[in-house]
C-alpha positions, 0 to 999 in steps of 0.5 A: 500499499506504500508503493507508487500510485495505480498499482494493485495492492492485494491482501488476504482477509479472514484467512480466505478472501482476497481483496483488491485495492488500487494505491492512490498516493505517492510512494511512501504514503499508505493509501489505497482504494478498496474495489468493493464491486463491479458491473460485469461487462466482459468475460461473464462466462469465465466469472460464472465458472470461477464463482460457480454462480449464474446470478449476474448481480452476485458475481462481483458484489463484495471484495472477496466475490470480485477477486474470486470472479477475476482470479485475483490473488497475491500473484497480482500484488504490486502490478502496474495497473496501467502497463500490465497485460495480466491485470489493468484499469480501463475507462468505463464502458459508460459514465457513472450517472450519480455518485453517492457517498456513505460511511465505509463498510466494516470499519469502525474507526473514523466511521463518520468519514464518508469515504465510500463511493458508489453509483446511486441505483446501480444494482451491482453496488455491494453492501447493505441497501441502507448505505446505497439509497 
């Protein structure tokens, strides 16, 4: 997490799930954005195989599910997300319509800070519905 910006920061939680983050600050400053969910657009068949699940809405809804659907694990740690052939960031296929903010999920420290961003009304947003009106 203290590496250069726009690199993968991957870690294990609860002894069983991988979480994928994008580092966001200059080297030496520990900051990253947890990617909690995505709206599947390409590679859906492969994601369904990896997750053994047909429900499109649940394929990548939650950090652990997202990592499993995209086969993200520790081997991707530190990869440059603009210049790596195996994992990369791309512009969205459509612009987000309305961005909402809420408190973070699973964090009690500084809970009052609205540091969770999501697309309002998008059925692929993860977490409790009360946090994503």
